C-alpha positions as CSV (number, residue, x, y, z in Angstrom):
1,M,-32.9,-30.7,8.9
2,S,-33.8,-34.4,8.9
3,I,-30.9,-36.7,9.6
4,D,-30.8,-40.3,8.4
5,Q,-30.1,-42.9,11.1
6,G,-27.0,-44.2,9.3
7,T,-25.6,-40.8,8.4
8,F,-22.7,-40.9,10.9
9,E,-21.9,-44.6,10.7
10,S,-19.0,-44.0,8.3
11,L,-16.3,-41.3,8.1
12,V,-16.7,-39.4,4.8
13,P,-13.8,-37.0,4.1
14,S,-14.8,-33.3,4.4
15,R,-18.4,-34.0,5.1
16,F,-20.0,-31.2,7.2
17,T,-23.4,-31.6,8.8
18,T,-25.3,-29.3,11.2
19,F,-28.6,-29.9,13.0
20,T,-30.4,-29.0,16.2
21,F,-30.9,-31.3,19.1
22,P,-32.9,-31.2,22.3
23,N,-30.6,-30.2,25.1
24,P,-29.9,-33.3,27.2
25,S,-28.0,-31.3,29.9
26,S,-30.7,-28.7,30.6
27,S,-31.2,-30.0,34.2
28,S,-27.4,-30.1,34.9
29,S,-27.3,-26.6,36.4
30,S,-27.1,-25.1,39.8
31,S,-26.5,-21.7,41.3
32,L,-22.9,-22.7,42.0
33,S,-22.3,-24.3,38.5
34,P,-24.5,-22.6,35.9
35,N,-24.9,-24.7,32.8
36,P,-23.2,-23.0,29.7
37,L,-25.6,-25.0,27.5
38,H,-28.7,-23.2,28.6
39,A,-30.8,-23.3,25.5
40,P,-33.5,-25.9,25.0
41,L,-32.2,-26.6,21.6
42,L,-28.5,-27.1,20.8
43,R,-26.7,-26.5,17.5
44,V,-24.6,-29.6,16.7
45,A,-22.0,-29.5,13.9
46,V,-20.1,-32.6,12.7
47,L,-17.1,-32.4,10.4
48,D,-15.0,-35.2,9.1
49,S,-11.4,-34.6,8.4
50,P,-10.3,-34.2,4.7
51,T,-7.6,-36.8,5.3
52,Q,-8.5,-39.7,7.5
53,P,-5.9,-41.3,9.9
54,T,-5.7,-45.1,10.1
55,T,-7.2,-45.2,13.5
56,P,-10.3,-43.2,13.9
57,L,-10.4,-40.6,16.7
58,I,-13.6,-38.7,17.5
59,A,-13.4,-35.5,19.6
60,A,-15.9,-33.0,20.9
61,M,-15.7,-29.3,21.7
62,L,-18.2,-27.1,23.5
63,V,-18.7,-23.7,21.9
64,P,-17.8,-21.0,24.4
65,T,-20.9,-19.4,25.8
66,H,-21.8,-16.1,24.1
67,R,-19.4,-16.9,21.2
68,E,-22.0,-19.0,19.3
69,S,-22.2,-16.4,16.5
70,D,-18.4,-16.1,16.2
71,W,-17.3,-17.2,12.7
72,T,-14.7,-19.5,14.4
73,F,-17.5,-21.7,15.7
74,S,-20.5,-21.0,13.4
75,T,-19.0,-21.5,9.9
76,H,-17.7,-24.5,8.0
77,S,-14.3,-22.7,7.4
78,G,-13.9,-22.0,11.1
79,H,-14.8,-25.5,12.1
80,L,-12.4,-26.9,9.6
81,L,-9.5,-24.8,10.9
82,L,-10.3,-25.9,14.5
83,L,-10.2,-29.5,13.3
84,L,-6.9,-29.2,11.4
85,S,-5.2,-27.4,14.3
86,S,-6.5,-29.9,17.0
87,H,-4.7,-33.0,18.3
88,Y,-5.2,-35.4,21.1
89,H,-2.2,-37.1,22.5
90,H,-0.4,-36.1,19.3
91,H,-3.0,-37.9,17.2
92,H,-5.0,-36.2,14.4
93,I,-8.8,-35.9,14.8
94,S,-11.0,-37.9,12.4
95,R,-14.3,-36.2,13.3
96,L,-14.8,-33.0,15.4
97,I,-18.2,-32.4,16.9
98,L,-19.0,-28.9,18.0
99,I,-21.9,-28.5,20.5
100,G,-23.3,-25.1,21.6
101,N,-26.3,-23.0,22.1
102,L,-28.2,-21.9,19.0
103,P,-26.5,-18.7,17.8
104,S,-28.6,-15.6,18.7
105,S,-27.5,-13.8,15.4
106,P,-26.2,-14.8,12.0
107,H,-23.4,-12.2,12.6
108,P,-20.7,-11.8,15.2
109,T,-22.0,-10.3,18.5
110,P,-20.4,-8.6,21.5
111,Y,-18.8,-11.0,23.9
112,T,-17.8,-11.1,27.6
113,R,-16.0,-14.1,29.0
114,P,-18.3,-15.9,31.6
115,I,-17.1,-17.6,34.7
116,Q,-18.2,-21.2,34.4
117,S,-17.3,-24.9,34.6
118,I,-18.2,-27.4,31.9
119,S,-17.1,-30.7,33.5
120,H,-20.5,-31.3,35.1
121,I,-22.3,-31.4,31.8
122,Q,-20.0,-33.5,29.7
123,D,-21.5,-36.8,31.0
124,A,-25.0,-35.8,29.8
125,L,-23.6,-35.4,26.3
126,I,-21.9,-38.8,26.0
127,P,-24.9,-40.7,24.6
128,L,-25.2,-38.1,21.9
129,L,-21.5,-38.3,21.1
130,L,-21.6,-42.1,20.9
131,A,-24.6,-41.9,18.5
132,L,-22.5,-39.6,16.3
133,S,-19.5,-41.8,16.3
134,P,-18.7,-44.1,13.3
135,K,-18.9,-47.9,13.6
136,S,-15.1,-48.1,13.1
137,S,-14.5,-46.4,16.4
138,F,-16.3,-49.3,18.3
139,Q,-13.8,-52.0,17.2
140,H,-12.4,-52.4,20.7
141,G,-15.4,-51.5,22.7
142,L,-16.9,-48.1,23.6
143,P,-14.6,-45.4,22.2
144,E,-13.0,-42.7,24.4
145,I,-14.4,-39.3,23.1
146,P,-12.3,-36.5,24.6
147,F,-13.6,-33.0,25.1
148,L,-11.1,-30.5,23.6
149,D,-10.7,-27.2,25.3
150,Y,-10.8,-24.0,23.3
151,E,-8.7,-21.5,25.1
152,D,-7.6,-18.1,24.1
153,D,-6.9,-14.8,25.9
154,L,-10.0,-13.0,24.8
155,I,-11.8,-11.4,27.7
156,R,-14.4,-9.4,25.8
157,S,-15.0,-8.1,22.3
158,A,-17.2,-5.5,20.6
159,V,-18.1,-5.3,16.9
160,V,-16.8,-2.1,15.3
161,D,-17.9,-2.8,11.7
162,T,-18.7,-5.5,9.3
163,C,-18.3,-5.2,5.5
164,V,-17.8,-7.2,2.3
165,G,-14.9,-7.0,-0.1
166,S,-14.9,-8.2,-3.7
167,C,-11.9,-10.4,-3.1
168,V,-11.9,-11.4,0.6
169,G,-15.6,-11.5,1.2
170,E,-17.1,-10.7,4.6
171,M,-14.8,-9.1,7.1
172,L,-15.1,-8.0,10.7
173,V,-13.5,-5.1,12.6
174,E,-13.6,-5.7,16.3
175,D,-12.2,-4.1,19.4
176,V,-11.1,-6.7,22.0
177,E,-9.6,-6.8,25.5
178,L,-7.0,-9.5,25.9
179,E,-5.9,-11.1,29.2
180,G,-2.6,-9.4,30.3
181,R,-2.2,-7.5,27.0
182,G,-4.7,-4.7,27.1
183,F,-6.9,-3.6,24.2
184,R,-6.5,-4.3,20.5
185,R,-8.3,-3.5,17.3
186,R,-8.4,-6.6,15.0
187,L,-9.5,-7.5,11.4
188,R,-10.7,-10.9,10.6
189,F,-12.1,-12.5,7.4
190,K,-15.0,-14.9,7.4
191,R,-13.3,-17.2,5.0
192,M,-10.4,-17.7,7.5
193,P,-12.0,-16.7,10.8
194,N,-9.4,-18.2,13.1
195,L,-6.7,-16.1,11.6
196,I,-6.1,-12.5,12.8
197,Q,-5.4,-10.6,9.6
198,T,-4.4,-7.3,11.4
199,Q,-4.2,-6.1,14.9
200,V,-3.0,-2.9,16.5
201,R,-2.9,-1.7,20.0
202,I,-5.5,0.8,21.1
203,L,-5.3,2.9,24.2
204,P,-8.1,4.6,26.2
205,I,-8.0,8.3,25.5
206,D,-8.4,9.3,29.1
207,G,-5.6,6.8,30.1
208,C,-8.0,4.7,32.2
209,S,-7.8,1.0,31.5
210,D,-11.2,0.3,33.2
211,V,-13.3,0.9,30.1
212,G,-16.9,-0.4,30.7
213,F,-18.4,-2.9,28.4
214,A,-20.5,-0.3,26.6
215,G,-17.3,1.7,25.9
216,L,-15.5,-1.0,24.0
217,G,-16.0,-0.5,20.3
218,D,-16.6,3.3,20.7
219,L,-14.1,4.9,18.4
220,G,-14.2,8.1,20.4
221,L,-12.9,6.5,23.6
222,F,-9.7,5.0,22.1
223,R,-6.7,6.1,20.1
224,L,-4.4,4.0,17.9
225,D,-0.9,3.2,19.0
226,M,1.0,3.2,15.7
227,G,4.5,3.1,17.3
228,S,4.4,-0.6,18.1
229,L,3.8,-3.9,16.3
230,V,1.6,-6.3,18.1
231,Q,1.0,-8.9,15.4
232,P,3.5,-11.6,16.5
233,Y,5.4,-12.0,13.3
234,L,5.7,-8.3,12.2
235,G,8.4,-7.4,14.6
236,P,10.6,-10.3,13.5
237,M,10.0,-9.3,9.9
238,V,11.2,-5.8,10.5
239,A,14.1,-7.2,12.5
240,G,15.2,-9.0,9.3
241,L,16.5,-5.7,8.0
242,S,19.4,-6.1,10.4
243,V,20.8,-8.8,8.2
244,I,21.8,-6.2,5.6
245,G,22.2,-3.4,8.1
246,S,25.7,-2.4,6.7
247,C,24.4,-2.1,3.2
248,L,21.3,-0.1,4.2
249,E,23.5,2.2,6.3
250,R,25.7,2.8,3.3
251,R,22.7,3.6,1.1
252,V,21.5,6.1,3.6
253,R,24.9,7.7,3.9
254,D,25.1,8.0,0.1
255,G,21.9,10.1,0.2
256,F,19.4,7.4,-0.9
257,R,16.0,6.9,0.7
258,L,15.4,3.2,1.4
259,T,12.5,1.6,-0.4
260,A,10.3,-1.3,0.4
261,L,7.5,-3.2,-1.5
262,C,5.0,-4.8,0.8
263,L,2.8,-7.6,-0.6
264,G,-0.3,-7.7,1.5
265,V,-1.3,-4.5,3.3
266,G,-4.2,-5.6,5.6
267,G,-4.7,-2.9,8.1
268,G,-1.4,-1.2,7.1
269,A,0.5,-1.7,10.4
270,L,3.7,-2.8,8.7
271,V,3.5,-0.2,5.9
272,T,2.9,2.6,8.5
273,F,5.7,1.4,10.9
274,L,8.4,1.1,8.2
275,N,7.7,4.7,7.1
276,D,7.0,6.4,10.5
277,Q,9.7,4.6,12.5
278,L,12.5,4.0,10.0
279,G,11.8,6.6,7.3
280,I,11.5,4.0,4.5
281,E,9.6,4.8,1.4
282,V,6.9,2.1,1.1
283,V,4.7,0.8,-1.7
284,G,1.9,-1.6,-0.5
285,V,-0.2,-3.9,-2.7
286,E,-3.5,-5.2,-1.4
287,A,-5.9,-7.4,-3.3
288,D,-9.1,-5.9,-2.1
289,E,-10.1,-2.2,-2.2
290,V,-12.5,-2.5,0.7
291,V,-9.6,-3.8,2.9
292,L,-7.7,-0.6,2.2
293,T,-10.9,1.5,3.0
294,V,-11.1,-0.3,6.3
295,A,-7.4,0.3,6.9
296,R,-7.7,4.0,6.3
297,K,-10.9,4.3,8.4
298,Y,-10.1,2.1,11.4
299,F,-6.3,1.3,11.5
300,G,-4.6,4.6,10.8
301,L,-3.3,4.0,7.3
302,R,-2.2,7.3,5.9
303,E,-1.0,7.7,2.4
304,S,1.7,10.3,1.5
305,K,4.5,11.0,-0.9
306,F,6.4,8.2,0.7
307,V,3.6,5.8,1.5
308,R,1.6,4.6,-1.5
309,V,-0.8,1.8,-1.7
310,C,-2.5,0.2,-4.7
311,V,-5.1,-2.5,-5.4
312,G,-4.1,-5.6,-7.2
313,D,-2.5,-9.0,-7.2
314,G,0.9,-8.6,-5.5
315,I,2.4,-11.7,-7.1
316,R,1.3,-10.5,-10.5
317,L,2.7,-7.1,-9.8
318,V,6.2,-8.5,-9.0
319,Q,6.2,-10.4,-12.2
320,Q,5.2,-7.3,-14.2
321,I,7.9,-5.2,-12.6
322,A,10.5,-7.9,-13.3
323,A,9.4,-8.3,-16.9
324,R,9.3,-4.5,-17.6
325,G,12.6,-4.0,-15.9
326,E,14.3,-6.7,-17.9
327,I,13.0,-5.3,-21.2
328,A,13.4,-1.6,-20.6
329,N,16.3,-1.6,-18.1
330,C,14.9,1.6,-16.8
331,D,15.1,3.2,-13.3
332,S,11.4,3.7,-12.8
333,L,8.1,2.2,-14.0
334,S,4.8,3.9,-14.5
335,D,1.2,2.8,-14.3
336,C,1.7,-0.5,-12.5
337,F,-1.8,-0.8,-11.0
338,G,-1.9,3.0,-11.2
339,V,1.2,3.7,-9.0
340,K,4.6,4.8,-10.3
341,L,7.1,2.3,-9.0
342,D,10.8,2.0,-8.8
343,S,12.0,-1.0,-10.8
344,I,13.9,-2.4,-7.8
345,F,13.5,-2.2,-4.1
346,D,15.9,-2.5,-1.1
347,V,13.4,-5.0,0.5
348,I,10.3,-6.9,-0.4
349,M,8.1,-7.9,2.5
350,V,5.6,-10.7,1.8
351,D,2.6,-11.1,4.2
352,L,0.3,-13.2,2.0
353,D,-1.7,-16.2,3.2
354,S,-3.7,-18.9,1.4
355,N,-7.4,-18.1,1.1
356,D,-8.4,-21.8,1.0
357,A,-9.5,-23.1,4.5
358,R,-9.2,-26.6,3.2
359,V,-5.4,-26.5,3.5
360,G,-5.5,-24.9,6.9
361,T,-3.6,-21.8,7.8
362,M,-0.7,-21.4,5.3
363,A,1.6,-18.6,4.3
364,P,2.8,-17.7,1.7
365,P,0.2,-19.2,-0.8
366,L,1.4,-21.9,-3.1
367,E,1.4,-19.5,-6.1
368,F,4.3,-17.6,-4.5
369,V,6.5,-20.6,-4.1
370,E,6.6,-21.2,-7.9
371,K,10.0,-20.8,-9.5
372,S,8.9,-18.1,-11.9
373,V,7.6,-15.9,-9.0
374,L,10.7,-16.3,-6.9
375,R,12.9,-15.5,-9.9
376,A,10.8,-12.4,-10.5
377,A,11.2,-11.4,-6.8
378,R,15.0,-11.7,-7.1
379,L,14.9,-9.4,-10.1
380,V,12.8,-6.8,-8.2
381,V,15.2,-6.8,-5.2
382,S,18.3,-4.8,-5.6
383,D,21.7,-6.5,-5.5
384,H,22.2,-5.5,-1.9
385,G,18.6,-6.2,-0.9
386,I,16.5,-8.9,0.8
387,L,13.2,-10.7,0.5
388,V,11.4,-11.1,3.9
389,I,8.5,-13.6,4.1
390,N,6.0,-14.5,6.8
391,V,5.9,-18.3,6.7
392,I,3.2,-20.6,8.2
393,P,4.1,-24.0,6.9
394,P,1.2,-26.5,6.8
395,S,3.7,-29.4,6.6
396,R,7.4,-30.1,6.8
397,S,7.5,-30.8,3.1
398,F,6.2,-27.3,2.4
399,Y,8.8,-25.8,4.6
400,E,11.6,-27.8,3.0
401,K,10.4,-26.9,-0.6
402,L,10.3,-23.2,0.2
403,V,13.9,-23.4,1.6
404,R,15.1,-25.2,-1.5
405,E,13.4,-22.8,-3.9
406,L,14.7,-19.7,-2.1
407,Q,18.2,-21.0,-2.0
408,E,18.1,-21.5,-5.8
409,F,17.5,-17.8,-6.5
410,F,19.0,-16.1,-3.5
411,V,22.6,-16.2,-2.1
412,E,21.9,-16.7,1.6
413,L,18.9,-17.6,3.6
414,Y,18.1,-16.8,7.3
415,E,15.3,-17.7,9.6
416,R,13.7,-16.4,12.7
417,D,11.2,-18.7,14.6
418,V,8.5,-16.4,15.9
419,G,8.0,-18.7,18.9
420,N,4.2,-18.9,18.7
421,G,4.2,-22.5,17.4
422,E,3.0,-21.3,14.0
423,N,5.0,-18.5,12.2
424,F,8.6,-18.3,10.9
425,V,10.2,-15.4,9.1
426,F,12.5,-16.1,6.2
427,I,15.1,-13.5,5.1
428,A,16.7,-14.2,1.7
429,T,19.6,-12.1,0.6
430,A,20.5,-11.2,-3.0
431,S,24.3,-11.0,-2.1
432,P,26.6,-12.4,0.6
433,V,26.1,-10.6,3.9
434,E,28.8,-8.1,4.6
435,T,30.6,-8.0,8.0
436,D,30.8,-4.4,9.1
437,S,34.4,-3.7,9.9
438,S,33.9,0.1,9.9
439,D,34.5,2.1,13.0
440,C,31.6,4.4,12.1
441,E,28.4,4.1,14.0
442,N,25.6,2.4,12.0
443,S,22.8,4.9,12.5
444,F,20.3,2.7,10.7
445,L,20.9,-0.3,13.1
446,T,20.8,2.1,16.1
447,K,17.4,3.3,15.0
448,L,16.2,-0.2,14.3
449,K,17.2,-1.3,17.8
450,L,15.3,1.5,19.4
451,V,12.0,0.5,17.8
452,I,12.3,-3.3,17.6
453,N,12.7,-5.8,20.5
454,G,16.4,-6.8,20.8
455,E,15.4,-10.4,21.1
456,F,14.1,-10.3,17.6
457,L,17.4,-9.1,16.3
458,D,19.5,-11.6,18.3
459,S,17.7,-14.8,17.3
460,I,18.1,-14.8,13.6
461,R,19.9,-17.8,12.3
462,K,21.4,-18.8,9.0
463,I,20.0,-21.8,7.3
C-alpha cells in the first residue's frame, strides 16, 4: 500500500497500518549470527494505543522467525493485545511497531524455535523506527525506541486443525511442545489469539518424549491425559469447592449427587474433570456448536447421563433458569436450550471472557457483572452452594466493582490469586461457611486433595 509521508507524524488512537519495506538489515548476517530478518521485503505493522499516555513512548518488537503467520503477530487483534500487555519501565506504550519477515501463509504454520541473536540487527532498523515515530516524541531530541522481547515457552508447534464457528469465528487446534512442561494440545481463537482458550496434556503413546518434528500433530502418536488440569486457573477453580467442603460432604452422605453448571465449555477439560475425578453431575453451556464439535473430536469431551452440554448463551440461560424457578418453584426445568436442567445447582463455574480485543484480555465479560445477572446466579445456586469465577481484571476499578457486586448478592467472598500475573479465582458463597466440627472423615475433601494440588487449597483467602 502507498503510505503518505506525514502518516505517522501524529498519534491517532487505534490506528493500525501495515506495509512492506525493503529489508535494511539483509547484509547483517554471518554464519555465527544468522539474520532472523532474512526476507528481502519485511512486513511492518504500526498500531497506536486506543488510549494515549501524556508522554509518548514508541516501542518495537521483532516477530519471532517462523511465527510470522501466527495470529498473535499477523492480525490486528493479536497486535493490539501485545500492545495492551506491554510496558517499558512501567510506562504504557503509545505506538508499537512490529517488524518481521513477510508471512509465508495467511494461516498458522508449523513452528520450531530457532537459535539466534537479534542484537546485531537492531541498529540497522533504527532509521526506519525514527521515521515511524511521531513528532511529539522528538521534543527532547532523538527518542529512545526500545526493542521489546517476546518470550514464551513454546519450542515447537504443529497445526492439528483449523475451523470456523458461527460465534467465535476462526479457531486453531494445535499440538505444542513447551519448555520444561512437555506436550500440550491447545485451542485458540483468531479474535483473541494471545489467549489460550483450552489446553490439555498429551502424552506420546509409546512413552517416548523424543517425538520428531513430523510426529507432532499426528493424532495417532499421542493420547490425552484427562486426569490433570494444565490450564493455570482451572485447578484453583476446582479447589474453590473446598470452601464448602462440609456442606458438600453432607449432601453426598444424604445420598445426593453433587451438581455443577459450567458457563463456558471450550475443550471441556473442566467439565470432564469434575465428573471423572469428583463424580459431579455437570451441565456445560457453550456459545458455539463448532467449539463443542472440536472438544469432542480433539479434547476428549464425552457426554453421558451425568455430563450434558448444550449450545447457547450461558448468561441468558442462568437468567432463564432463575426466572422459571421463581415462577414455577419447581424442582426441575425442561427444554432450556434442549437440555433438562435442575432449577438449582451446588456450584456454578464461570469461565467466560470478553470477545472484544479492544479492551484487552478480560474475564468475565461486562455483561456478567450486571446486577440482574448476579442476582439470577444467586437464585440458581442452592442455599449451601457457591459461584466460582475465573477473573482477569483489565483494571483495578473492574476488580473492585466485581467485588462490590458479588458482596451485594452473596454472603461471603473468597479469592485465590493464580500467581501468573493475570488470573484470579473468586468464590462467592450463598451462606456463611460452616466450620466442620465433626469427627467424621470428610470423604469429599479427601478425594479433592488427591486430585488437586494442595497449594491451591491452602492459599484461598477471604475478602
